[in-house]
N, C-alpha and C positions, 0 to 999 in steps of 0.2 A: 508729451502732449502739451500743447500750446494754451497757456492762460490768457484772459484778458486781464489786464493790471489797470487800476485806477493810477493815472499819471499824479504825480505830488504836485503840491501848489505851488513849488518853485518853478516846476517844468511848464505850467499852464499860461504863466503871467497873471499879472494883475487884472486884467479883464476878461478871463475866462473862468468862471467858477467850476469849481468841482463836479464832474458828474456824479450822478446818484442814480441808484435804481429805483425804478419806479414800483408803485404800489402792486401792480399786476406781477412784478417779477418776484418781490419779497412773498406775496401770497403763494407762487407757484414753488417758491423754494421752502415755504413752511409746509405746504402739502407734500411735496417729495420728502423731506423730512420727516413726516408724520408717516408716511410710507414705509420709511425704512425701518419703523418698530416692530411690525409683523416680521418683516424680513430677518432682523436680528435675532427675533424669538426664533424662527425656523432655523437660523444658523447654529443656535446654542443647542437646539433640540438635535441636530444632526451631528452634535460633536459627542453623542454617546459611543462609548467604545464598545466594540463587540466583546462578548464574552466566550472563553472556550467551550461552553456548553452548547452553542449556538452553533459554533463550527464542526462539533463533534455529533451534533442531533444524526445526520444523516448515516454516519457510520454505525451509531449505535443500534438505528432499526435495523441494520443489515445482520448486526451481531445477534440478535434475538435475544437467547437467554443468558449470554456473556456480555450484555450492553453496560452492567454496574462494574465490569472491571476496568473498562476503557474510559481514564480520565488523564487530564493533564496536571500531573503532579508539581504544583507551582512552589511548594515549600516543603520545610521537612516534615511538618507534620503529616502530611500527605504521603510524602515518600514512606514515612515509618508504619503509616496504616496499610499502604499496599507490601509493605515489607513483612508485617504480621499475616497478611492474606497469603503471601507467598509460603511462609514457614508452614502455614496450615496445609497448603497442599504438598510440600515438600515430606510431611509427616507420615506419607504412605505411598506406595508405587503409583506413577503416575501414569493414568491412562491419556489417549489422543486428546479428547475435550479438555481435560485439566492442564496439559501442556499448552494448550493454545490460551487459556485463560491464563497461565503464569507468565507468559511471553506478554500478553496485554498489561499485567501488574509489574513485570521487572525490566522488559527490556529498553535500555537507554536509547538504542537505535529508534524504536519506535516511539519513545517520548521526543526525542528531536524531529521527528516526522510530524508528531500532534502541534509542536511549537511552530514549526515552518508552517503549517497550514492555518495556524491562528494568523501567525503575523501576515501572511498572503490576504486574510479574511479582513484584518484591519485595513492593510493597504486598498484592497479592492473597495471597501465600503468608504474610504476616504476619498478616492478618486471620484466616488459619485456625488459627492456634497457640492453645494453651489460653490463657485469660484470666491477668493477672499474678497473681502472688500479692500478697496485700494486708498489709503490716507497719503495725502501730499501735502508739505509745508513747504513755503518758500518764503524766503526773507530777502528783499530786493532793497538795495540803497540808491536812490536818487538824488544825488547832489546831499543836501544836506536831511532829507526826508528819507525814512525807512516804511517801506511797504512789507506788510505780513499776509501772506494769503494761505489760506488753509482749504482744503478741497476734500470731499469725501467721495468715490466713485465706486459703480458696479456695473458690472457687463449684463446688460437687459438680455443680449442673445443669450448667454450662458444660461441666466436664471429662468428664460421661456423654456428653454430645451431641458433643464432640471428634471421634470417628472418622466421623461422619456430617457434620461440617462441615469435615473434610479432605476427604471425598470430594466434597462440593460444590465445595469451591475447588478440586480439581482439574479438574472438569469445566468449571469458569469460567476455569482456566489453560489449558486446550485450546482455549475459544473464542475468548480474547484472542491465542493465538499463530496460531490460523487466521485471525483478522482481521489480525494482522500481514503473514503470508503473502500475504492479498489486496491489502495495501496495497502491498508490494514488487512484486507481480507486476503491479499496473495501474501502478506506474511503470516497469516495464520495457517495457510494451506502450506506453506513451507517448512512450518513448524510442524505440522501434522506429516509429511512426508518424510522429514528427517527422523522423527519419533519413530515411523515404522521401519526405517533403516536401522536405528539405533537397537531397537528392540530385537529384529531379526537378527543383527550381528550379537547380540547377548543370548539370543538361543541357540545359533550355531556354535558360539564358543562353548556353552554348556554340552553341547554335542560332541565337539572335536575333545574335550577332556574327558569325556566318557571312552571314545574312541582310543585315545593315547593310554589310558589305563588298560583296557583290553587290549593293546599291542604289546603294553608292558608286560601282561602278565604271558601273552602269546611267547615273547621271546625269553623269558624267564623258563619257561616250561621247555622250550624248544632247547636250551642250554643245558638242562637237568637230563633231558631225554638224550641230547648226545654225549652228555658225560657217562652215561651208563651204556651207551653203546647201541641204543633204541633209535637213533636218528643220524643221519648222515649230514655232510656238511653243507649242501644245495637246500636240504629242507631248512635248517638252522637259517640259512643265508636269508631266505626268503621272507623268515619271521623277524629277522632283524632289520631287512629292508622295509618292511611293512611298519615297523616301529619307528624308524628313522622319518619316513613319511609322514607319519601320523605327529611326530614332535615338530615337523617343519610346518605341517599344515596348523596346528595348535597356535605357534609362534604368529603365523599369518592371521588366525582369528583372533588372538589377542590384540594384535595392533588394529586390526580392522574394528574390533568393537571399540578400542579406546578413539580411534580417530572418527567413528560415527557418534560415539557418544560427546564428545567434545564439541562436534559441529553443532550438535543439539543445545549444549551448554551456551554456545555463542549467540544461537539465536533466539532463546530464551533470555539472555540477558544475565546470567547468573554471575554472582563473584565468587571466589574461591571456596568460600566456606560453604555457600549454597550448593555449589558444585559438587563438593563431597558429600551432601546429604540428598542429594537427587537419587531417586530410588526408580528403577523401569520395570517392568513384568518380565515374567520369566520366557512366557511366551507371546506370540502374535495372536489377535483376536482369532477365534473361529469363522470359518466362512460361512456367509448368509445361507440361508435354505434356497433361496432362488435369487437368480440376478435381477437387476432392475429392469424395468420394462421400457422399452425404447420411445412409445409413444408417451409415457409419463415423464420420461427426460425430456422430450422435446418440450412438451407441454409447460413444465417446470421451467426450462430456460428460457422461454419466450416471455415470461414476467420477470426473471430474477437477472436477467445479465446486465451487468453495471456497464459493461463497455459500450453497449448499444445505444443505454440511457446516457452515457456520458457523450456520444457523438451526437444522440439529438439534442442535448443541452448545448452543446458547442453550436451547432446550426442555429438554434433559437437565439443563442446570444449573439451571433453574427446577423441574423435578420434584425433584431432589437438593437444593433449597432447602427444597422443602416436607417432604422426609423427613429432614431435618436435624435434626427436633426443635424447628422454630420456633415451633410450636403449644405445646408443653410449656413452652419456655422463656418464653414470654409470658403463661402463667398462674402458672406457679410458680417460684420460685427459691430454692435451698436454698445457704447458706454456712455452712461449717466453720472452726473457729478452734481454735488452741491457746494457752492461755492461761498466763502466768508473771507472778506479783505479789509485791512485797517491799513490806512495812510496818513500818519498824524492823528487829527482827531477826526478825519472822515472815515466812515465805516460803510461798507458795501456787502450785498448778499446777491447770489443769482444762482442759476443753473448753466449747466453746460451739457451738450450733447456731442458725442464724436464718433463719428462714423467712418469706418474703415472700408473703402472700395476698392476692390481687387482690380488691377490694371494688366498686369502681365500672367496673371494666373486664376481663372474663374472658378477653381476649385474642381477641375475636371480630375486631376491625378489623384486628388483624395477620394472622389466619388469612386472613382476606378478601383482604387484599391479596397474601399468596402465591397464592391462588386467580386472582386476576386477572393476575399477572405470569405465571402458567402457562397462561391463556388467549390473552393477548397472544403469547406465545412459539410456540403452537401455530398460531394464525391467521397468524402472519407466517410460519411454515414454509410453511402452505399457499400463501399469497400468491407467496411467493419460486418455489414450484415451478411456479406458473402462468405467471409473468413470466419465470422461465427458458425454459421449454417455447416461450413466443412469441417471445422474443428471439431464440433459437436458429433459428426460422424465418425472421425477418425477416433476420438476419444471413445466414443462407445463400442467401435469394432475392437479397438484394444482391450477393453473392460470386459466384454464377453469373451474375447480370446483368453485372457488371463484367468477369468471365473473357469472355464472349461479345463484349460490345463491344471489350475490347482485342485478342482474337484478330481480330475482324472488321477492326479498325484495322491492326493488325499484318499480317495474312496477306491481306487483300483491298484495304482502301482504299489504302494506301501501294505495294503492288504495283502496283498499276493505274494510280497517278500516275507512277510509276516507268516504266511501259511508253509511258505519254503522252509523257513526258519525252523518253525514247529514240528514240520515231517522231518526234519534232518535231527532234531533233538529225540525225536520218537526214534529213529535209526539208531543214533547214539547209545540211548538206553537199550534198545536192543542188540547191541553190540555189532551193529551191521555197517556203521562208519567209525572212524577213530575221533579223539578229540579235536585234531588239525583239520580234520573236513569239516567239522561243526564250525571250527574258528574261520575257515575260509569262507562259509556261508555268511558267517556274522559281516566280514570284511565286504561282502557284496553288497550287504544290507546297507552299508555307509553311504553309497552313492544315492541310493532310495530316498533315505532319510534326508539328505541334504537337497536334494531335488525337491522334495514337496516342501521344506522349509522356504526355500528360494521362491518356488511356486505362489507359496502362500502370501509370502512378501511383495511379490510382484503383481498379485492381484490387489491389495490392497493400495499399493502404490497407482495401479490403474484407476481403482476407485478414486482417490483421492485427485488423481487428474481430470477425472470426468467431473467430478465436484466443483472443482475449480472452473472447467468448461462451460458449468451449468450458471455458475455465479459470474461467468465473463471476467475471471481476473487472470493475471499470467500465473502460470506454475511449470515445474520441470515436467517434461514429457516423460511417461514412463517408459521402463526398459521395454525393450522388444520382448515378445513372449518366448521364454523358453532360454533367453540371453543369459550365459553365465552359469546355467544350469548342466550344461552338456557336459563339459569337463569333470563337474562334480561328480557326475553320475557314473564316470568310469570306476570301477573299484580300483582298489589299490592292488599291488601286487601280491599274489600269493601261490 
């Protein structure tokens, strides 16, 4: 920026008086200087730091009854308080809601996410503030005279566009907070789904332990029967094969239970001591009496989907960005400065306006870029709406199918197998069948029980996936109805 300097007396010659600013220039400089006072006040007010509670407000609204568990733990006292709350939850078997609450209290990954969101909020707020004042200090020596010039400059275009930029920044901040809420809810849904897998694995493990005990008793009975000549090698080999299969399946169930439990521990963010104290229920929750109504699901989703709200905020932010004077700022920029200079005993005051006029670029590229961003946001919103409707239909169909299968397994398949077992026991008591026929029927019942447990697990996974679709958050797709249960339904050799 070029500055007008008062030539020193040695450079002007004896017949040229030192130029002075007029009274009008001084009054203008004073008025401009006084006008900077309220501006400086606004700048100081704009330096207020964004607090974590402001960043987390939207997410807490989405969490409902668990909103008090969501805090950014910034010191040891807050972390200790969260650990005490976690200890209370770990003192009893953990249900799905308590698992989600525990993750909010304990997960370091979630705390890192909250800290990143806070930092992004601070950066976004800082970007919306007016541009900094520019202070220039010059020292120029002319011969034996030294000239000192000080100037304080401010971009007038930036100041005029500040309110519009602040409104655009607010919309972008809303979008960031919605994105945070979406990530936190997605983490909660992941915790819920993993809790279901861990509890189902624990329930299957308990059942496989019972099967192994029954297989051991059957094999021992077959050995004794053969030793007294009442059993042949073929029948004893079948009992031994069933025992070996039961041992192998139990080993697989043990590994599956450990893997699912540790996956849950990682999502909860538990340390080694807390992981040892983690207690899970023995069984999955019972099936609901009736499935959710499709019309009610669609109605709730229309008001709760965060992904659609986020896409709308992105579009609003792009529209506000275009209305924030981006086109004007790309064409012209005006800077005002207050100048004070001293050369020897001569002092001068004045003002300066600097206007930048584009010659090679009239801002068309920047305006086109804003238009492109608005077009991108508009089409992303349209695509999100269509994908949301499709995903909701798919998830609800999977939910209903899983409900029907679980209800059939629990209400039809398992009772029929129990009826058969009861009839076989009556026949055994009436000496119509032998003990090994009774054991063979018990082995046939193994597949029905495993199928029922897996069908119940798959239903609750489908329910969690449907809830994620209603909220508009990412979640793992539920398993296909009946997947993995067919092999288990086959009874072991007998």
